N, C-alpha and C positions, 0 to 999 in steps of 0.2 A: 479565386475566391475573394469577392467585392469585401473591405473591409467593411464598408456603410452599410453593408447588410448586417452586421452585428453590432451597431450601433445602437443606441437606445436613441427615441426623439431627443432633443434638448441639449443634441452637440456635447462636447467634451466638458468635464469636470472641471468649475473654477476653485482653482485649488487657495488662492489666497495666501495665508500667514501661513498656511498648514500645508505649502506647495512642499513637494519632495526633495529632500535635500540631495539627490542623484537622480537624474533621468535615466541615464542608460544602468539597466540591472543585467547583470550574466545570472541566467538560469541555468543549470547542468537538468537533463531529463535522459531516462534511460526509455529504449525503444521497447514501450509496452502500451496498451491498450489504454491504461490509465494516465499515461502521459495527457489525454486529451484534455482537459482543463489548459493546461499551459502550453502546452500549442496553437488551439484553438485560440484563446483570450490573445495570443501573438499576430494570428491569421486575419482576425478580425476585427481586431483596432482598438479589443477591451483596454490593453495596456496604455495606450496612446488619447483613451480617453479620460484616463486620472493622471494624464501628463507623464507619464515612462514610455520608455523602450524597451522590449526584452529582445534580448541578444541572445538565444536557444543556444546550448550544447549540447549535441549527441553523445552520452557516455556510452562505453562498450561493459563495462564492469561494476559493480557499486564500492570496490574497494579503491578504485581510480576515481569515484564519485565523491568519494569520502575523503582520501587523497586533498583533490582538487581542491574541494570546501574548505577544510582546514587550513590550507595551504593560502587561502583567499583567493585563488586563479576563478573561485564561481563567488558570486555573492549568496544566490540561495540554490535549492535544489528541491525536486520532484525527488523523494525519496522517503526510504523503506524506515516507520516509525523506531521500530526495533531499533535500526542502526544508529539514531539519533540520540535515543537512552545508551544502548550501550558505550557512544563515545561521551556520554553524560558520566557515564559509570568509570569510565577509564576499562574496561573489557576488551584486553586484546593488545593496548594502546594508551599512549597518556591520556589522560582524562581532559576532557575539555568541555566548554560552557557553550551548550547548544539551547538553538530556540526553536520551538514548533509555532509555525505563524497559523498556519490552520488544517485541517484533512483536506486530502483532495479526490478521494472518493472512500467507500465500503466495497467491500466484498470482491470478485472477479478474477480470485485465484483458484486454483485447486491440485488437488494431489493424482498424478498419473505415473498408474504403472503400466511396465511392457507390456505389450501382447501376450507372450510368450509364459510371463509369469500369471497376468490376467486368466489366463486360458485354463490355469491349472485349478481354479480358484473355485469353490463352490457359492457361488450369488446366494441361494435360500440362505446359507448361514450367516451372512453379509461378508464383504472386500476383507472387511478387518480380522474380524474373527478366522476367515479363512486361510489370509494368508498368516495370521500366528500361528493354524494349525501346522498350514504346507510348513513353513519355514521349522519346526518342532519336528516332522517327518523328514525332511532332507537334512538336518545338521549342517546348514548352511547358513553363513552371514550375508544377507544381500547389501548391496550397496543402494543406499537413496542420497539423492541429490538435493542439496537448497543453494538458495542463493547469496547470504550473506551468514556468518556464526551469531549474529547477535538479533539476526534481522526475524520480519512477519515471516516468512517461508518455512524457515529453521523452526521457529516456535510452532508455527499449525501442524507441521511435519511431526515433530514431536510428540507434539499433545494427539494426534492421530492414532500413531504410534502405543502408544504408551495406553491410550483408553482400551485398545486392544488386547493388551498385556504383553507388549514387546517392547521390551527396553533398546529408545534408539542409541544407546552407545555400546551396550552388554552385548545385542542381539544383531547389530547390525552395523556397518560400516557408513560415516559421512560424508560426502563430501560436498566442498561447494564448486560449483558451476556457475557461471554467469546464463542470464536468463533466455539469450537468444541462442545459446548454444545446447538449451535443455533438449529440444527435438532431435537433433540430430545425434546427439552422445545416447541419447535412448534407443533412437537406429541402428547406431553403431555398435549396440552391446554393450556399451561403456557401465551401464547402472542398470538398475533393477524398476526403477522409478524416480519421482523427482517432484518436488513442490514448487510453481512459480505462480506470478502472473502470466495473463492473456495478453498474445495468443498462441504462446508456444504449447499449453497444454495442447490447445485445440488443434494446431497446425502437425502433434504429436499425433491426435487421433485419426485426422484427414488423410495421413500420409500410409495411416495402417501401424505405424508402432509403439501407439500406446491405445490404453484404455483409462478413460477418467475411473478413478477409487473414489474419490471424493471431493465434491466441492468447498471451496473455504468459507460458503456459508454455513453449511450444515455443521462445522465445526464449530463456528461463531459466528449468529445471525446477525449479520449490517455491522461485520467486522470494522475495523479500521482498515486502510490500507496506506496508500504513499500520502505524504506531508508536506507542503511546504515546508522546508526547514531552511536553515541559517544559522551562521554562530550567535550566540548572545553577544557578542561586541559590534556586529553588524548591525544587529537589532536594537541595540544602545546607542550606538551614533548614528541610525538613520530609521526614525521611528517613524518619520513622513512617507517614508520610502515603502518603507515592510504595509502600514495601512493603506497603497495606495495599490499595491503589489495582490494581496487579498482582497480588495474590491475589487479588481479586473477579474482575478481568478475566479472570485463569485457569481461576476456577470457571467463567464464562460460556461462557470458549471449549472447556471440557471437556466442556459443556452442548452446547453446538451439534455439535462432532462425536461426542456420542455416537449419534443417531437420526436417519433423517428426518424422525418425525414433530417432533421439536423443531426440526429446521431449517425447515419448513412454519410451528411455531408462530411460529417469528421472523420467518417474510415475513411472517403477517398482520399482528404487531405493526408491523414497517414501512414497512406500503402506508400507513400513517397520515400525514395531511399532516405531523403534530408531527415526522416521522423522514422517511423519505425519498421519501414520496408517491409510488408507482408502484404499476401493477397487481398486488394480491397475487400472479395466476399468474406475471406475470413474475419478481416474485422469487422465488417456490415454486421456478421452472426455475433461476435464478441461485445459489439458495443451495443447493437440493436436490439437484442436476441428476445424481449417480453415485455408487455406494458406492466404500469405497476399500478395498481390502485390505491390511493383512488386519484391518483395523477404519476405522471413521468413516465422513465423508461426506464428498464433493468437491463443491462446485458448478458450473456453468458456467465455461469455461474454467481447472477446476481448483482452483476457491476452498474452502480449506481453513484452519481456524483452530487447530487443536491439534496434532493429530497426534502424542498419548502429549508434549507439551513441546515437539517438534522445531518446529514451526511458530511458536512461542512465544519462544525465546529468542533474545536480540539477538546475534549472531553478531557478532564484528568483522568478518571479512573481506565481510561482505555492506555493513556500510558502506564500508568500504573500497573497496568496490567502486564505488561512488557515484563517490568520490574520483576512480578512475584514468580514469571515463567525463569527468567534469568537466574534466581535466585534456586528456584527448584532445581534447576540441570547444576549448580555447581557453579555457574557463570559468576555469581557473588556468592563473597564468602559469609557474608552474614544480612541482616536484612538491615535494608536502608531505609530511612525516612520517607518512606513510599510518595504521601501526600504531598511534601514539603517540597522533594522534588519534582513531582509533575508539575505542581505550580509554579515553580521556578523555571521551570522548563517552557511548558505551555501557555504562548503570551495570549490569556485569553483578553486582557484589558486592549491589546493591540487587536483582536478581532473582532472585538466587538464595538470599538470606532469604527472598523473597515466596513462592519456589516450596516453600522449605521448610513455610512457612506452610499453601500450599494441597494438600500432601503430592505435588507435582508433582516427575518425574527431570528432573534437566540432565543434559547433556551432561559429559563428560570434559574436550575440550578447547573452546577459542572460535574455532576456525574448521573453516570446510567446503568443501569441492571440488565443484563442479558446472560441468559441459560446456555450452557456449551452442551455441546453433542454427549456429553456423560452426565447432564442432568444438574451437571455442579452450577449455582449461581457464581455468577459475581458483579458486585455493586460496588465494589470500593470501599466497604467497610470495617473490613477485619484483613486488611492486605496481606501481616504476618501470618495472620491465623489461615489463612486461604494457601499462604505457600507451605504452612509447614503440614498442610492434609493432606498434600500428594503423599504419593510411596514413590518408589523409582516407577512403577507403572500400577493401572489401576488396580 
């Protein structure tokens, strides 16, 4: 693909005294449909527009991504928001100061059940309720997989199970599996279901191994997905580089949401073994599933990247929600200073500067309100009360 096709009229951004401290930036990504902003920013030359060159590194697991990020082998990463907050809080590892520079996508995940299990459930009562009834009848512990213990997929899986009256720890076995291995592991009978990002749920459906139980956007509409993450030290030492990275990725996100043609072109690029290494038609469905009114595109399971900047903004309440769920499930032993931690991690100051560079509007506030699948409202107003309001199951 011609890089010039991605650059807006006017040529390169002239940095002046705000020139990036370093021009080569090593960015890790996982082979998922939502890595599209990072990949397309490099392919189309949005990085060059802001005086950078992205050196992309395809990672194989979130654990490996985490280890390379904290070791300084990666400067930044397309990474799970919950993973970064787990690192910040020292859950399962030594605490490290981290930075969320922007949100890279919303939605685009799903919970997939094996065909064998889904076929036993009564769709009329809802798959979640049917699953709870079936497990009580069979008196067995199913195995469900997620991608990282503190990550988005674990928290969404637990939330969905608990809302149906299933305790994800007492009633189930939870295992961690890299996203690219989910579909094959389900087909081999190693698990009863999984929560992961696309295209791996859709691959399981297409290959006849799985059935979609619930889209992540049904659990939390327009929930945060992956973010651009870095260590707090890198952000402190390289603020102009971080601003330029975010501006380039905002351009890429805007390009992705501009038309179906752009999303289909991105699918063709991502199909390469260098990136996602999945069937092009599968990726086109995941990326370009349906139009979104009043404009833009949403992929399968609601995947979107820009939405006039709404999808890209690093909302404090988004980060705080993950802290409430980590507290709910005992990963945090006491209530943290929810808002203070989110304000430290989510670098809204750098994001606002980068948005101005890219000509992207920003919201007036830093919190937003959402209604999750069980009818609970999350707005960040009383995080400790919200976390305490949950029994182990609903």
